[in-house]
Structure formats: C-alpha cells, structure tokens
C-alpha positions as CSV (number, residue, x, y, z in Angstrom):
1,M,102.5,67.3,82.8
2,A,99.2,68.5,84.2
3,A,100.9,69.2,87.6
4,E,103.6,71.2,85.8
5,E,101.0,73.3,84.0
6,S,99.1,73.8,87.2
7,T,102.3,75.0,88.9
8,G,103.0,77.4,86.1
9,R,99.5,78.8,86.4
10,V,99.9,79.3,90.1
11,T,103.3,81.0,89.6
12,R,101.9,83.4,87.0
13,R,98.9,84.1,89.2
14,R,101.2,84.8,92.2
15,V,103.3,87.1,90.1
16,H,100.2,89.0,88.9
17,T,98.8,89.3,92.4
18,R,102.1,90.6,93.7
19,A,102.3,93.2,90.9
20,K,98.8,94.4,91.6
21,L,99.5,94.7,95.3
22,L,102.6,96.8,94.5
23,Q,100.7,99.0,92.1
24,A,97.9,99.5,94.5
25,A,100.3,100.2,97.4
26,F,102.1,102.8,95.2
27,S,98.9,104.7,94.7
28,V,97.8,104.5,98.3
29,F,101.2,105.5,99.7
30,A,101.5,108.4,97.3
31,A,98.0,109.7,98.3
32,K,98.3,109.2,102.1
33,G,101.9,108.6,103.0
34,F,103.6,105.5,104.5
35,G,102.7,105.2,108.2
36,R,99.1,106.3,107.5
37,V,98.2,103.3,105.4
38,S,96.9,100.0,106.6
39,I,97.2,96.5,105.1
40,E,93.4,96.6,104.6
41,E,93.6,99.7,102.5
42,V,96.2,98.2,100.3
43,C,94.2,95.1,99.9
44,E,91.0,97.0,99.1
45,A,92.8,99.1,96.5
46,A,94.2,96.0,94.8
47,G,90.9,94.0,95.1
48,Y,92.5,91.2,97.2
49,S,92.0,89.7,100.7
50,R,94.5,89.9,103.5
51,G,95.3,86.2,102.7
52,A,96.6,87.3,99.3
53,F,98.7,90.0,100.9
54,Y,100.3,87.6,103.4
55,S,101.0,85.1,100.7
56,N,103.3,87.7,99.1
57,F,104.5,89.9,101.9
58,S,105.1,89.4,105.6
59,S,104.4,93.0,106.6
60,L,103.6,96.4,105.2
61,D,107.3,97.3,105.7
62,E,108.4,94.5,103.4
63,L,105.9,95.6,100.7
64,F,107.1,99.2,101.1
65,F,110.7,98.2,100.6
66,A,109.8,95.9,97.6
67,L,108.0,98.8,96.0
68,Y,110.9,101.2,96.5
69,R,113.4,98.7,95.2
70,E,111.3,98.0,92.1
71,R,110.9,101.7,91.3
72,A,114.5,102.7,92.1
73,D,115.8,100.0,89.8
74,L,113.5,101.2,87.1
75,I,114.7,104.8,87.5
76,A,118.4,103.7,87.4
77,E,117.7,101.7,84.2
78,Q,115.9,104.6,82.6
79,V,118.7,107.0,83.4
80,S,121.3,104.6,82.1
81,D,119.3,104.2,78.9
82,A,118.9,107.9,78.5
83,L,122.6,108.4,78.7
84,S,123.5,105.6,76.3
85,L,122.0,107.1,73.1
86,D,125.0,109.2,72.0
87,G,127.5,106.6,71.0
88,P,131.1,106.9,72.5
89,G,130.8,110.7,73.0
90,L,128.1,112.5,75.0
91,D,125.9,115.3,73.7
92,V,125.6,116.9,77.1
93,P,122.6,119.2,76.5
94,A,120.6,116.4,74.8
95,A,121.5,113.9,77.5
96,V,120.5,116.5,80.2
97,D,117.1,116.8,78.4
98,R,116.6,113.1,78.4
99,V,117.6,112.5,82.0
100,T,115.5,115.4,83.2
101,E,112.4,114.0,81.4
102,V,113.0,110.6,83.0
103,L,113.6,111.9,86.6
104,L,110.9,114.5,86.9
105,L,107.8,113.0,85.3
106,D,106.4,111.3,88.4
107,R,105.6,113.4,91.4
108,D,103.9,110.4,93.1
109,W,107.3,108.6,93.0
110,L,108.9,111.6,94.7
111,L,106.4,111.5,97.5
112,V,106.9,107.8,98.1
113,K,110.7,108.2,97.8
114,T,110.7,110.9,100.4
115,D,108.6,108.8,102.8
116,F,111.1,106.0,102.3
117,L,114.0,108.3,103.0
118,V,112.5,109.4,106.3
119,Y,111.7,105.8,107.2
120,A,115.2,104.7,106.3
121,A,116.8,107.5,108.4
122,R,115.4,105.8,111.5
123,D,116.5,102.3,110.7
124,P,120.2,101.7,110.0
125,E,119.6,98.4,108.1
126,V,117.0,100.0,105.8
127,A,119.3,103.0,105.4
128,Q,122.1,100.8,104.2
129,S,119.8,99.3,101.5
130,L,118.7,102.7,100.4
131,L,122.4,103.8,100.2
132,E,123.1,100.8,98.0
133,H,120.2,101.7,95.6
134,R,121.4,105.3,95.4
135,A,124.9,104.1,94.7
136,R,123.6,102.1,91.8
137,L,122.0,105.1,90.3
138,R,125.2,107.2,90.7
139,Q,127.2,104.3,89.3
140,A,125.0,104.2,86.1
141,I,125.7,107.9,85.7
142,A,129.5,107.6,86.5
143,D,129.9,104.7,84.1
144,R,128.4,106.7,81.2
145,L,130.5,109.7,81.9
146,A,133.6,107.6,82.1
147,R,132.9,106.1,78.7
148,A,132.5,109.6,77.3
149,R,136.0,110.7,78.6
150,G,138.3,111.3,75.7
151,H,135.3,112.1,73.5
152,T,133.6,114.7,75.6
153,A,135.6,116.8,78.1
154,L,134.0,117.6,81.4
155,P,134.8,120.6,83.6
156,A,138.0,120.0,85.6
157,V,136.3,121.3,88.8
158,L,134.4,118.0,89.0
159,G,137.6,116.1,89.6
160,D,136.4,112.7,88.3
161,T,133.3,110.9,87.0
162,D,132.3,109.7,90.5
163,A,132.3,113.3,91.8
164,A,130.2,114.3,88.7
165,A,127.7,111.6,89.4
166,H,127.4,112.7,93.0
167,A,126.8,116.3,91.8
168,V,124.1,115.2,89.4
169,V,122.2,113.3,92.1
170,A,122.6,116.1,94.6
171,A,121.2,118.6,92.1
172,Y,118.2,116.3,91.5
173,D,117.6,115.9,95.2
174,G,117.6,119.7,95.7
175,V,115.3,120.5,92.8
176,T,112.8,117.8,93.6
177,T,112.5,119.0,97.2
178,Q,111.2,122.3,95.9
179,L,109.0,120.4,93.4
180,L,107.2,118.6,96.2
181,L,106.3,121.9,97.8
182,D,105.3,124.1,94.9
183,R,104.2,121.3,92.5
184,D,105.6,123.3,89.5
185,V,107.0,120.5,87.3
186,R,107.8,122.9,84.5
187,R,109.9,125.1,86.7
188,A,111.6,122.2,88.4
189,R,112.5,120.7,85.0
190,S,113.9,124.0,83.9
191,W,116.0,124.5,87.0
192,L,117.4,120.9,86.8
193,K,118.4,121.4,83.2
194,Q,120.2,124.6,84.0
195,L,122.0,123.0,87.0
196,L,123.1,119.9,85.1
197,T,124.2,121.9,82.1
198,A,126.3,124.2,84.4
199,L,127.7,121.2,86.2
200,L,128.6,119.2,83.1
201,T,129.7,121.9,80.7
202,D,131.3,125.4,80.9
203,G,127.8,126.8,81.6
204,S,126.9,127.5,78.0
205,G,125.8,124.1,77.1
206,T,129.2,123.4,75.5
207,P,131.6,120.9,77.2
208,D,134.8,122.6,78.5
209,H,137.7,121.7,76.2
210,S,140.3,123.7,78.0
211,E,142.1,120.6,79.0
212,N,142.6,119.4,75.4
C-alpha cells in the first residue's frame, strides 16, 4: 500500500513538473522565439534543473511540439464549445462573437503558433502533425455547421460545411497575421467578425435563406 501511495505521489509530482515546464516554455518562447531559447532558460523560468527537464522531454523540439499540441487541442475544444451553445440551429452572429473572443485573446499563442508553423515548414514529419491538428480544428467547425444544416441556411457559395470550415480558418489566419504586426486586438477582432459574418451569412448578419 505504501509503495502504491509513493508511486501516486511520484506520478502527481511528475505531472506537475511537466506542466510547469510547459507553462514556462510558453512564456519564454513567446518572449524570445523558438530557436533563440535554450534548455537552461526554460529550466530557469520553471525553477527546475536540467535533470527535471530530461526526465520529461528528450529535447527542446519535443517540448515545443508538446506545447503546441496542448494549446492547439485546447483551442479546438474552445471553438467547439463556443459553437455548441445554440441548440440544433446556429445563431451565426452570436456564434461569430463567441468564436472570435476565443481565437483572438492570446497574442502570445499567435507568436508561438507562427514559430511552430515556420519550424514545421522545414520538417515534413512535423508538418504532417501540424496539418493533423489544423484538420481537427476545421473538423470541429465543420461538424457544428453540419448539425446546423436544415435549421440554419448557409450561403450556397460555400458549397459544403468542409469548405465553410476551411474559409473560417483561412480568415482567422489572415487577420491574425496583421494582428502580429500592428498589435491592435480590437481592430483584428472587428475584422474577423466582419469576415466571418460575410462568409456565413448573406453579409448582413442574417443567414441566407434563398435555398429554402
């Protein structure tokens, strides 16, 4: 029994250590950029030794990918939750407001995400993993739009819900690129709301019912 309790304490401590390393790495990567950060800097920010680092990660690359995966999964979950609050139908303007709030609150995440995109572009294996995570986010959006079909009409120009999901993510990518440069969160949020409203409605904030 004592051995089991000891193992449980070790496991909890390990989980805590890993979480602190990821949190510290996020702050350091956002401030300096991946490629300009050493293991020592991450350890110092987390308050741990190199031994603690290597007991959780084999390299800075592995930590970076774990950090991206954790944050990307959280974003996908938040977007899915934001789109699931309207019942079978979809209040498009309200859903756009919720999604925009989720996607644009964290500029540090955008910096880390952009670093990871550049990193992945030079490594086909990492690029494939990144594509899978982006596909998961698009799928969460497409699934919600598909459930809304029959209750909420979408513009025919989008073709299908997969195309609509691609358009939503592309709009987000474009707006956040500008946000990284001008740091104007209010303007970026306003632009994204306008783009998504135009994409998912007739442009006025009202779903296009011309098919019905």
